[in-house]
C-alpha positions as semicolon CSV with decimal commas, in nm:
position;residue;x (nm);y (nm);z (nm)
1;M;-5,913;0,960;-5,497
2;G;-5,541;0,886;-5,511
3;H;-5,302;0,913;-5,221
4;A;-5,182;1,246;-5,327
5;A;-5,525;1,393;-5,336
6;M;-5,613;1,228;-4,995
7;A;-5,315;1,388;-4,851
8;A;-5,384;1,737;-4,983
9;T;-5,718;1,714;-4,842
10;A;-5,591;1,610;-4,496
11;V;-5,348;1,909;-4,489
12;R;-5,630;2,144;-4,577
13;H;-5,846;2,013;-4,301
14;L;-5,560;2,047;-4,044
15;R;-5,496;2,411;-4,164
16;S;-5,867;2,495;-4,124
17;A;-5,867;2,345;-3,792
18;G;-5,560;2,550;-3,688
19;A;-5,346;2,255;-3,622
20;A;-4,970;2,283;-3,672
21;T;-4,830;2,111;-3,997
22;T;-4,476;2,128;-3,905
23;A;-4,289;1,842;-3,734
24;A;-4,300;1,871;-3,350
25;A;-3,975;1,991;-3,184
26;P;-3,746;1,712;-3,053
27;H;-3,802;1,605;-2,708
28;E;-3,554;1,776;-2,466
29;A;-3,354;1,567;-2,214
30;P;-3,391;1,662;-1,848
31;P;-3,087;1,834;-1,699
32;R;-2,810;1,597;-1,591
33;P;-2,766;1,580;-1,215
34;A;-2,444;1,748;-1,076
35;L;-2,179;1,503;-0,994
36;R;-1,961;1,537;-0,672
37;A;-1,729;1,358;-0,456
38;V;-1,880;1,199;-0,125
39;G;-1,850;1,445;0,156
40;E;-1,655;1,376;0,467
41;S;-1,971;1,383;0,665
42;E;-2,127;1,102;0,450
43;R;-1,847;0,857;0,514
44;P;-1,898;0,591;0,788
45;P;-1,663;0,682;1,054
46;V;-1,371;0,443;1,140
47;D;-1,248;0,469;1,494
48;P;-0,869;0,433;1,498
49;A;-0,860;0,222;1,812
50;E;-1,129;-0,007;1,673
51;F;-0,930;-0,042;1,332
52;R;-0,611;-0,131;1,527
53;R;-0,815;-0,377;1,748
54;V;-0,980;-0,567;1,445
55;L;-0,665;-0,556;1,221
56;G;-0,455;-0,673;1,516
57;S;-0,642;-0,998;1,488
58;F;-0,432;-1,074;1,181
59;P;-0,087;-1,230;1,309
60;T;0,218;-1,098;1,127
61;G;0,580;-1,170;1,123
62;V;0,833;-0,906;1,243
63;T;1,114;-0,758;1,042
64;V;1,383;-0,499;1,060
65;I;1,454;-0,287;0,735
66;T;1,798;-0,157;0,722
67;A;1,999;0,065;0,471
68;H;2,308;0,262;0,451
69;D;2,282;0,618;0,295
70;G;2,653;0,707;0,307
71;A;2,604;0,895;0,643
72;G;2,575;0,555;0,835
73;P;2,347;0,265;0,900
74;A;1,969;0,339;0,942
75;G;1,695;0,093;1,020
76;F;1,330;0,053;1,155
77;A;1,110;-0,227;1,287
78;C;0,830;-0,314;1,022
79;Q;0,537;-0,561;1,045
80;S;0,404;-0,483;0,698
81;F;0,646;-0,687;0,506
82;S;0,552;-0,952;0,248
83;S;0,642;-1,114;-0,071
84;L;0,498;-0,974;-0,392
85;S;0,626;-1,158;-0,697
86;L;0,832;-1,443;-0,809
87;D;0,896;-1,333;-1,159
88;P;1,059;-1,092;-1,119
89;P;1,151;-1,137;-0,747
90;L;0,988;-0,878;-0,558
91;V;0,898;-0,791;-0,199
92;V;0,696;-0,508;-0,051
93;F;0,684;-0,331;0,266
94;M;0,498;-0,039;0,419
95;V;0,624;0,274;0,608
96;A;0,455;0,576;0,745
97;R;0,493;0,904;0,546
98;T;0,618;1,065;0,872
99;S;0,890;0,823;0,918
100;T;1,244;0,981;0,975
101;T;1,424;0,679;0,860
102;W;1,248;0,634;0,533
103;P;1,428;0,945;0,357
104;R;1,760;0,783;0,448
105;I;1,647;0,449;0,282
106;A;1,525;0,631;-0,027
107;R;1,857;0,809;-0,056
108;A;2,038;0,475;-0,035
109;G;1,816;0,322;-0,296
110;S;1,854;-0,019;-0,128
111;F;1,764;-0,204;0,184
112;C;1,800;-0,535;0,363
113;A;1,479;-0,683;0,534
114;H;1,543;-0,909;0,822
115;V;1,299;-1,169;0,962
116;L;1,332;-1,158;1,337
117;G;1,358;-1,478;1,536
118;E;1,135;-1,562;1,836
119;E;1,401;-1,460;2,097
120;Q;1,456;-1,122;1,919
121;G;1,173;-0,928;2,079
122;A;1,435;-0,679;2,246
123;L;1,580;-0,627;1,906
124;C;1,243;-0,529;1,749
125;R;1,191;-0,291;2,034
126;A;1,527;-0,115;1,985
127;F;1,461;-0,056;1,618
128;A;1,097;0,063;1,683
129;V;1,195;0,360;1,876
130;S;1,269;0,696;1,717
131;G;1,611;0,849;1,740
132;G;1,917;0,732;1,928
133;D;2,176;0,480;1,799
134;K;1,967;0,182;1,693
135;F;2,272;-0,019;1,600
136;A;2,463;0,024;1,922
137;G;2,565;-0,331;2,033
138;V;2,409;-0,487;1,717
139;A;2,643;-0,695;1,507
140;H;2,603;-0,643;1,140
141;T;2,792;-0,668;0,800
142;P;2,756;-0,511;0,479
143;G;2,521;-0,704;0,243
144;P;2,702;-0,883;-0,051
145;V;2,521;-0,673;-0,319
146;T;2,409;-0,325;-0,200
147;G;2,616;-0,288;0,111
148;A;2,301;-0,248;0,325
149;P;2,368;-0,342;0,687
150;R;2,278;-0,729;0,721
151;L;2,209;-0,800;1,081
152;G;2,360;-1,118;1,241
153;S;2,170;-1,403;1,394
154;V;1,828;-1,360;1,216
155;P;1,646;-1,650;1,065
156;A;1,629;-1,493;0,726
157;W;1,727;-1,184;0,530
158;V;1,645;-1,024;0,192
159;E;1,875;-0,783;0,033
160;C;1,693;-0,547;-0,225
161;T;1,705;-0,244;-0,450
162;V;1,426;-0,004;-0,442
163;Q;1,204;-0,062;-0,744
164;A;0,904;0,154;-0,704
165;V;0,725;0,361;-0,430
166;H;0,356;0,419;-0,417
167;T;0,128;0,620;-0,197
168;G;-0,129;0,452;0,022
169;G;-0,292;0,691;0,240
170;D;-0,077;0,790;0,542
171;H;0,178;0,527;0,443
172;L;0,407;0,459;0,153
173;I;0,426;0,132;-0,036
174;V;0,781;0,037;-0,113
175;V;0,849;-0,235;-0,375
176;G;1,198;-0,394;-0,369
177;R;1,371;-0,631;-0,617
178;I;1,568;-0,902;-0,438
179;E;1,929;-0,909;-0,517
180;A;2,038;-1,169;-0,263
181;L;1,874;-1,366;0,015
182;G;1,939;-1,633;0,275
183;A;1,776;-1,812;0,566
184;D;1,821;-2,058;0,854
185;D;1,542;-2,297;0,821
186;D;1,583;-2,421;1,197
187;R;1,514;-2,073;1,349
188;P;1,141;-2,020;1,433
189;P;1,019;-1,668;1,359
190;L;0,884;-1,390;1,599
191;V;0,516;-1,336;1,564
192;F;0,318;-1,026;1,654
193;H;-0,056;-1,069;1,739
194;R;-0,294;-0,819;1,917
195;G;-0,020;-0,601;2,059
196;R;0,200;-0,880;2,174
197;F;0,488;-1,075;2,058
198;R;0,400;-1,452;2,031
199;R;0,583;-1,768;1,964
200;L;0,478;-2,046;1,717
201;G;0,322;-2,349;1,881
202;P;0,513;-2,693;1,854
């Protein structure tokens, strides 16, 4: 018996047994699970006081950021200042989105960041408060490129134009391109650590 005859005989047998001769329906995939974002109740809580305590273990320098928006000088104390890039020369600082000084710096489009010296804790406190004339009794001159107020007697200063602004939670991340800078290498900086001003050891 040839192959064709054998196949015909098999088909007749299956039909007589009541078996289906058509191809089985393709297997259906199970339904895909619903995708969703993690709910607030599922996220591990971070206590704000504990957040500050732990992150306060990281010592930082202390800076004052200043600008001139046409209405007058503006400025605020800032710990979150850092170098970012060598080519092009960029720095970065973070500012709270609730800051009343930031809109003035944004309007100016430029700023000057000042590294404070170890004896300038009072100057930092003056610029850390909200409202009032923070520049009262503070010597300053226009920066050589942007005109942003440049404070006198600081260990270092960096004059910048605002290059980019990014959101970062309840803060803004401000990137500045360096236009001019200078430093007094003999002046030790002011350091902030665990809620207190510190000085570098010998």
